[in-house]
Structure formats: structure tokens, C-alpha cells
N, C-alpha and C positions, 0 to 999 in steps of 0.2 A: 553352539548352545547345548547345554546338557539336557538329557532327556528326563522327563518327569519320573519320579520314583513312585511305584505302585506297590503297596504291601501285598506280599504273597499270601494266598489263602492257605490255611492249615492243611497239611498233607498227612495222609494215613500211611503208617508203615507198610511196606510191600507185603510181608507175610499176612498181616491182618486184612489188607485189602483183598488179597487172593482168597483168604478163607471166607470172607464175606461174599465175594462173587460166587465161590463154589457153593456155599450154603444157599444163597438165593437162587442159583441155577437149579439145584436139586429141588427146592421148594416149587419152582415154576414147573418143572417136569412132573412132579407129583400132582400139582393142581391141574395141569393140563390133562393128565391121564384120567383123573376123576371126572372132569368135565367132558372129556372126549367120549367116555363110555356112555354118558347120558345123552349127549347130542347125537351120537351115532344111532342109538336106539330110537330117538325121536325122528331121525331121518328115515329109518326103516318103517316106522309107523306112519310116516307121511307118504309112503309108497314110492320113495326114491329107489332107483335101481340098486339092487344089493351090492353090486360091484362099485357103486359110486358113493355109498353111505359114508365111507371113510373120509371123503372130501368135505362133507358138511361141517364137522367140527373144525377142520383146518380153516375153512372160510370164515367162520364166526370168531373163534378164539385167536386165529392167526391175524385177523384184521385188528383185533384189540391190541395185540402186541405191536404191530406195525404202526398203528395209530398213536400209541403212547410215545413211541420213538419219534414219530413225526412232530408231535407236540413239543418235545424237547428241542428238536432241531429248529423249529419255527418259533422259538420263544421270543425272538426279536422281530418277527414278521408283523405285518399289519394286523390290527385287531380282527378284521373281517376274516382273514385267512385262519387265524387261530380259533375263532368261534366256529368256523365251518368244520375244521378238523375235530374240534372238541365235540361238536354235535354228532358227527359220524361215529366217534369212539363211544359216546354215550349211548347211541342207538345200538351199536354192536354189543356193548356190555349189558344193556338191558335185555336184549334178545337172548344172550347166553344165560343170564340169570333166570329169565322167564322159562326158557326151555328146560333148564335143570330143575327148577321148582315144579313145573308141570309134570315132568317125567317122574319125579319122586312121589308127588301127591297121587298120581294115577296108579302107580304101582302099590302105594300104601292102601289105596281103596280096594284094590283087586286081590290083595294078599290076605290069606286066612292066617291070622296070627296064632301061634302056639306058645310064644315066649313073650319077650318084652314088646309091647305095642306102643307106638307113638302116635300122637294126633297129627292131622295133616299140616297144621301150622308149624309144628316143630320139625317135621320132616322137610317141609319147604325151606325153612330157615337154614337147616343143616346143609341142604343141597345147594344153597346159594353161596356157601363158603368157598367152594372150589373155583368158580369163575372170578369171584372177588380176589381171592388169593393169587390167582394167575395174573390178573391185571396189576395188583400191588407188587408182585415179585418182579415183573418186567420193569415196572417203574423204578423199584429199588436198584435193580441191576444197572440200569442205564445211568442213574444218579451216581452210583458208586464208580462206574466205569469212567465217568466224566471228571471225577475228582482226581487231582494230581497225587501221585504217590511220592514217598520220600526220594525215590530214585529219579523221578521226573523233575523234581525240584532242582536237581543239580545238573541238568542238561545245559551245555554251553549256549545253545540257541536261545534259551529263555532270557539270557542276559544281554542279548544284542537288540539294537534298534534297527528299524528299517533302513535308516540312513547309513548305518555301519555296513550292512550287507549289500545294499544297493545305493552307493553314494550318488549324489546329484551330479549333473553335468557341470563342466567347468564354468559355464555361463551363469549357473545358478548363484544367487547371493545368499546371505544369511537369512534366517527366518524373519520375516517382517513382523514388527510388533506394533499393532495399532489397536490397543485395548479400548473398549467402549467406555463411555463415561460412567463413573460409579453411580449405581442406582438407576442408570438409564438403559435404554435398549441397546443390546449388543449389535455392532455393525456386522453385516454379512461378509463372510470371507470369500475371496475369489478362488477359482480353481487352482491357480498357480500358488497362491498363498497356502491353501489347504494342503496341497501336495508337499510343499516345503516343510510345513509344520508336521505333517503326518510322517515324514521321514525320521523325525526325532522320537516318535512314539515307540514304546516297547512292543516287541512281537507277541503274538498270542500263542495258543496251543500249536504244537508241531511246527513252530517257527513260521507261522503264516501271519499275514497282516490282520490286525485285530480292529474290527469296526469300533468297538467300545474304547480301546486305547487311543485310536485316532481322534475320536470325538472328544475325549477328555483333553488331549493335547491341544486341540483347536480352541476349546472353551477356556482352557487355562490361559491362553493368550488373549482372552477377552473378546473373541469373535463368536458369532452365531453361525450355525451351519444347518442347512436343510437335510432331510433324510436322503433325498435323491442325490444331492451334492456329496454327501458322506459316502454313499454307495459308489459313486463315480471315483472318488479319491481312493477308496479301498481297492477297487478293481485295478486302478492304475499302479498303485504301490505293489499289489500282489503280482502284477505283470512284471514289474521291475525285479522282484524277488525271484520269480520263475526264470527270468532271463539270466540272472546271476547263477542260479542253480544249474541251468542248462550249460552255460559256458564253462563252469568249473567241474561239471560232471564227467 
């Protein structure tokens, strides 16, 4: 049985993708440096040991960067897990913004102006740009990094299905087709049927079993599949791929 065809996502030229990643990286470094200065001074004002003040900005802004990455990785995770990570990232971002704004406002109140003077609200808004830019730059970089480039699009592994790289045993038969009734409830697929159908699904990124592609292949056959069963099938198929890779390595 031929594998279902999935349209490839538009890919960015390699030089453009590299330029975007470089620019976003420089933006993130600049934003981190600006936020770092304010947070370290806040740590010193909080009577944190002088030798440890450098760690305070790393804890706050570093947590934001890691949290944004975790949100992208967990985009298919249960809603409760995504809400938990989102809440932590939100608290860390709010803490960084609050500390930057408070630092700028207090210095503005204590400084005797001899040239251009800004009110506290303006100073606070300007100081909030750095942590927001840092969070946005990290998000942009991860989104760009996850997009396929023109070179990635021509990788041979992307054209294979799981069944081609890890063929079923001789005892396996063709993929069973028992579509549900039109307009009715889809029948639940068994583990053996789901694995057989999953072998026809295209591989995902880096030549690994794709949960989304497996689910689409199963539903295209007219079956329903639970989240737990889908995870089990993906793990079994990935184990087959790993075994093939090990034996040919």
C-alpha cells in the first residue's frame, strides 16, 4: 500500500536562514546584556553576596529562555503540562520586567538631571524593552531553527516511510482496512493494526517516527486512535528504526 502524501512546508534558503539566526542571536545577546546589568544591580541592592550577584540575572533570564524552548518542545503535550510551563515562564518574564523597571525608576528618582530628563513612566517603559526583546528573540530563534531549509528538504531520509526502513516481519500481512461508517463513529484500531498502518507513514524530522504522521495515516484508514495508543505505536516504530540503524551502523 502506498504511503499517504503530505505536502512539504515552505522552506527558507540556507543563506537567508543563517542570516536570520545570526541576527536574532545578536539581538538576544544585546537584550540579555541590557537586562543583565539591571538585574545584577538589583541583586546587589538586595544584599546578595557580591561574588554571587552575577548568577541572579542568569537565573531569571536564563529560565525565560529555557522555558520558551520547553513550550515549543511540549506543544503536543497535555494541556495541563503546557499551562504549567506557561505559568512559570510568565512569572519569570514578569519578574524580569518588574526588576528592570524598578531599577530604572529608582535611579531616575535619585539622579540629579543636568540634561534630558524623562519621567518615571517613560523610563520604566524603556527599561522593559530589554527583557521583552530577550524573550522574543529566543522564541524567534527557536522557530527559525525548527523550520526546514532548502538543503533539509532534499535529504533522502525525508522521502522514506517507516515500513521501508524497518520492514515488517514475514508473518505480517497487508495493512487492514476497516473504515468506519460514513458519518458514524470511527472504530478503534488495535495495536497490531495501528503498527501496520504506522509503517506506511512518512518519517518526521531527522528520520524519526512522527506522531502526527502516524495519527494521520491511521485516521485516513477510517480508524480512531487514543492518545495513549498513539504514543505506544510511535515508541514501537521508533524502536524498529533504532534497531535498523544499529544493525547497519
